[in-house]
SEDRENKE-795436 format. One record per residue (C-alpha): residue in three letters; x, y, z. Coordinates in steps of 0.02 Angstrom, whole numbers, padded with zeros to 5 digits, always signed. Layout:
// residues N
ALAXYZ...
***
This chain:
// residues 106
ALA+08011+05977+00587ARG+07982+05822+00691ALA+07998+05703+00540THR+08157+05783+00488ALA+08220+05762+00668VAL+08181+05571+00663GLU+08262+05554+00491GLY+08412+05635+00560ALA+08413+05524+00709ASP+08397+05379+00587GLN+08559+05448+00491TRP+08655+05464+00657LEU+08606+05281+00696SER+08696+05238+00534VAL+08847+05341+00577MET+08848+05251+00748GLU+08841+05082+00663LYS+08975+05130+00542GLU+09087+05189+00685ASN+09054+05014+00773LEU+08987+05098+00926ARG+08887+04986+01035LEU+08700+05016+01011ASN+08583+04952+01138GLU+08396+04941+01173VAL+08390+05115+01254ILE+08459+05196+01096TYR+08337+05104+00984GLY+08195+05128+01104SER+08233+05324+01103LEU+08228+05327+00909ILE+08074+05214+00901SER+07970+05314+01036SER+08015+05478+00948SER+07940+05419+00783ARG+07762+05457+00746ASP+07779+05367+00583ALA+07727+05186+00619GLN+07819+05113+00474LEU+07982+05202+00524ALA+07955+05132+00700GLU+07934+04957+00647ARG+08083+04978+00518LEU+08189+05024+00674LEU+08123+04883+00779ARG+08170+04761+00633ARG+08348+04848+00627MET+08364+04817+00804THR+08326+04631+00791ASP+08441+04626+00637THR+08583+04673+00749LYS+08537+04538+00871LEU+08478+04647+01009VAL+08316+04577+01089PRO+08169+04705+01093ASN+08087+04730+01266VAL+07909+04783+01310VAL+07956+04972+01289ASN+08023+04950+01115TYR+07871+04843+01062THR+07742+04951+01145ALA+07814+05111+01059VAL+07782+05029+00892LEU+07614+04965+00945THR+07576+05146+01006ALA+07620+05222+00830TYR+07504+05100+00737GLY+07377+05127+00870ARG+07374+05312+00834ARG+07342+05278+00659GLY+07203+05165+00695ASP+07284+05009+00609PHE+07201+04876+00716ASP+07267+04727+00603LYS+07446+04784+00605THR+07430+04817+00797THR+07359+04639+00824LYS+07491+04549+00726LEU+07632+04643+00810LEU+07552+04604+00988GLU+07548+04416+00938GLU+07733+04432+00878MET+07778+04511+01041GLN+07690+04375+01139GLN+07785+04243+01030ALA+07954+04321+01075GLU+07900+04291+01257VAL+07887+04480+01289LEU+07743+04513+01406PRO+07631+04655+01357ASN+07592+04787+01493ILE+07440+04904+01518ILE+07522+05022+01388SER+07534+04887+01265TRP+07345+04832+01284ASN+07292+05016+01278ALA+07380+05042+01107LEU+07277+04897+01042LEU+07117+04964+01108ASP+07167+05138+01041SER+07194+05052+00866PHE+07024+04973+00871VAL+06934+05133+00923LYS+07019+05245+00795GLY+07006+05114+00662LYS+06811+05120+00667
***
């Protein structure tokens, strides 16, 4: 049911874009955070940057957390490096997601 809800949210995002509604970091953040699918969360992050919005620590950390849950240390590490290159400072939750990915990946 949750996956269907996220897919539905992604569809509404498309509708909002077509209606030329102003989407912001909060809307994207809600969608990213609600996704348990790490790849979907990252696609939403990329979609956000494609629309010239600048992801913040909450947006990045939500994707880091999704990858951390599945134990994908490599992807979590790369995304954390990307975050730092974008001059977004990781917070304690960001670092915890990295550690979580390491522990779960073992």
